[in-house]
Steps between C-alpha positions, in 0.01 A plus 500: 500500500813277432606274782844662524353848547259371765783323691716820490207706625432258787871504595502879507186511707634243741825697539308819572283332758799339675686831495206691647460233768867532606482878521176491695644242740780740602437711805389851401817662650714315246272588210531865591877496558438567869775260626771701327396813686423339842669535834434218753407575862526205740297554812606286796275489805723461813248670730303325765179576310359412164496763235141584430586681178765713333522763230804590292470852356713591197506772244274303263240404758461249785516126549311337792534154650291319753590298811856386574543268797786538750815347364386506136633701206357611170666660199298779329606639167444873450526697184816709520493646147881514479545674830267604777430480866250335738364520851345216687214507751427191706203439736558241767228294664529706816397809295851655487581687178871476408662701220825457318658453161836548334408798292706442188479193279568418135362230277668177595565591863395253772443631851395360842256664731535332840196562720545488880271615775646854516567578133628397163869455404587544127790321328623500146530125422625471140457601147320229302 
């Protein structure tokens, strides 16, 4: 095989390997186009108890999250699929089950779910 052909073949192979590595390094949600269809739920724990766990139920399924200490916040993306809705269930360390959620969201919406001892307050924050 001529040197020029071998060199070109090696360059093509190197490009393919580098391209595959870049795609595989991206988080799965970006590879699947998830971020374009996501709504973002920020959960803020202002209760006197840690959150033992939470579940966000939406029309495409559910997202769960583990422990959130008092005073901490986490942002959880959910698949909105253009438009949808969600409900949130939070279990506090004292065993209380709190329920809330805004109901309607669209892709790109950002919301806040503020957890206090007696319930959950929902706020539309912004459109990303």
